[in-house]
C-alpha angles and dihedrals in degrees: 000000000000091000091050090049093051091048090051092048091048091051091051092049094048091048090050092049091048092053091046091049090049093051091046090056092061118096113260117190122213113184145148128222138164129215123219109237103032093045112107114198091197093062101027088231140089114263127228117203117215089252092053093043089055089054092050092050089067099030112122101150137058129228099289099285119146091249097088116042094175137024118278114252089240134030114259093252088060089054096041112016091202093047117150104174147316118286133189124226124199132183125204132173099230138033092246126088095271120142116288117244098214140004136184142170125240143155127276114216128216084245090064095249128124122242133183126239091268092058097256123135114262133023123254121218126198098251132087121265112273143119113308144154111247121220123191122197126189125188099250105014130079115265121251132205129202113262092232142018109280127214096230090198089069092059108088111153153328096291120109113283094014099085138053110260115216090172089079112079094215089061093060122087115251114188112223088354095300099331091176105015141314112306093234135023128249108246097171139336107326091343121114137183144174119292112256124219108071091130106141111129090205090063123069137080094352136138129249125214090278092053094251124134114250134192130200121262106196139040106233146153091286088071089063094067100076090042091056093043096049103035110128095016121135115278112285144148107271142140089236087073093085096171095044094237094136094244127073109232113176097214092054105035097041089051091071091049092050092045094049098035109143095018111139128202113250091208110106110256151247108039116215108203 
């Protein structure tokens, strides 16, 4: 009986180690990114107004992407107390617009770091660790891609030097050395973030004629429409809230669209999840 017990215990341990090793081999992305609008240079964080915090305290669903088919069991602020919003992460092998190998949804914290839907630092994707380009997509900001292929195994946490830093302009992909514009916007001295103003409700995780998901490339007049339509409405979770204040105010939210009108993402598009 003792021998049988030891054999059973050994089998359980080996199985556990095998599962752990398998999970550890999956790519887990640790990164930092700022969003124009909520970023506050005086604090070096992204702010949350009381109105927006109240929305987050009940938010269990993203902005109609295919990543969440049902509501989360808990609101995102219960999972990550400093939660600011959902964010999408993609991995592809080359810098061109080839199909992505893996994609997942996570939570962006007010500290700029990524968290999974369990509240842990980093976001796991269903692909083995390797060297990939990282793409981040937010619901009303222009996407960004890493300037180089990143060895994901070298990313290990939210401590300095252990994550990919999208707040540094040189780390953000610029096609043909900024063919259209800089890949990210200067928010303060040597601090960069994603361009705000991608507010159009018609553009998001949608399908083209070929059945492939497409994302917008340019902030344009079309983005004004939802802001005009929703200005003055009660607080709610909407792309028209370009500064993430919780309330759509035309004078404030339209200002980002006007300021960034014509700005194109430098990340190769479209993304094929």
